[in-house]
C-alpha positions as CSV (number, residue, x, y, z in Angstrom):
1,M,-8.1,0.8,-6.6
2,K,-9.3,0.0,-3.3
3,Y,-8.3,-0.7,-0.2
4,I,-8.4,-2.1,3.0
5,E,-7.1,-0.1,6.4
6,T,-5.7,-1.3,9.6
7,K,-4.7,0.7,12.8
8,V,-1.5,-1.0,13.6
9,N,1.0,-0.1,16.7
10,L,4.3,-0.3,15.3
11,G,5.9,0.6,18.6
12,E,6.9,3.7,20.3
13,G,5.5,7.2,18.2
14,R,4.2,4.9,16.1
15,E,0.9,3.5,18.1
16,N,-1.7,4.8,15.8
17,V,-0.9,4.5,12.4
18,I,-2.6,3.0,9.6
19,K,-1.4,1.0,7.0
20,K,-2.8,0.6,3.1
21,E,-2.8,-2.1,0.9
22,Y,-4.1,-0.7,-2.6
23,H,-6.1,-3.5,-4.9
24,F,-8.1,-4.1,-7.5
25,D,-11.9,-4.3,-7.4
26,P,-13.4,-7.6,-7.2
27,E,-16.8,-5.7,-7.5
28,I,-15.7,-4.8,-11.0
29,D,-14.6,-8.2,-13.4
30,Y,-11.9,-7.9,-15.6
31,C,-10.6,-4.4,-13.7
32,Y,-7.1,-5.6,-13.4
33,P,-5.1,-5.6,-17.1
34,D,-5.3,-8.3,-19.1
35,N,-1.3,-9.3,-18.7
36,F,-2.0,-9.5,-14.8
37,K,-2.5,-13.0,-14.0
38,K,0.3,-14.0,-16.1
39,V,2.6,-10.8,-14.6
40,L,1.3,-12.9,-10.7
41,G,2.3,-16.1,-12.0
42,L,-1.6,-17.3,-10.9
43,S,-3.6,-19.6,-13.6
44,P,-5.5,-18.7,-16.0
45,N,-9.0,-20.3,-13.4
46,T,-7.2,-18.3,-10.8
47,D,-10.6,-16.7,-8.4
48,M,-9.8,-12.9,-9.2
49,K,-13.1,-12.6,-6.5
50,N,-10.5,-13.2,-4.1
51,I,-8.7,-9.7,-2.5
52,E,-5.4,-11.9,-2.0
53,N,-4.9,-12.4,-6.1
54,L,-6.2,-9.0,-7.0
55,K,-3.5,-6.6,-4.7
56,I,-1.1,-4.4,-6.8
57,G,2.2,-4.4,-4.0
58,V,1.0,-0.9,-2.9
59,T,0.9,-0.1,0.9
60,C,0.8,3.4,2.4
61,Y,1.0,4.1,6.0
62,E,-0.6,7.5,7.8
63,N,0.3,8.9,10.7
64,F,3.7,7.1,10.2
65,W,5.8,10.1,11.0
66,S,6.0,13.1,13.6
67,N,6.0,16.1,12.5
68,K,9.4,16.8,14.2
69,E,10.2,13.9,12.6
70,L,9.7,14.8,9.1
71,N,11.4,18.5,10.1
72,K,14.0,16.7,11.0
73,I,14.1,14.7,7.4
74,E,13.1,18.1,5.2
75,K,16.3,19.6,7.1
76,L,18.7,17.3,6.1
77,V,17.5,17.0,2.6
78,E,17.9,20.6,2.2
79,K,21.6,20.0,3.1
80,T,22.3,17.0,0.5
81,E,20.2,19.8,-2.0
82,Q,23.5,22.4,-1.6
């Protein structure tokens, strides 16, 4: 897997969020599952060197939550567990 990394500003307190969109590696021929084109509804002759056709639907974010926010979420999870 490879990813495209983009720095995004999502507003106050989230000015330096890093967005990662994952995709199969276009440099490796047939690096995707055999049924990948069918599942995505792509034609058999689709250009599979185009990253847009290789995205897998996984997007991750870094620096989204502050440590304070994470601690608050953790306390809520602990309360739910009780």
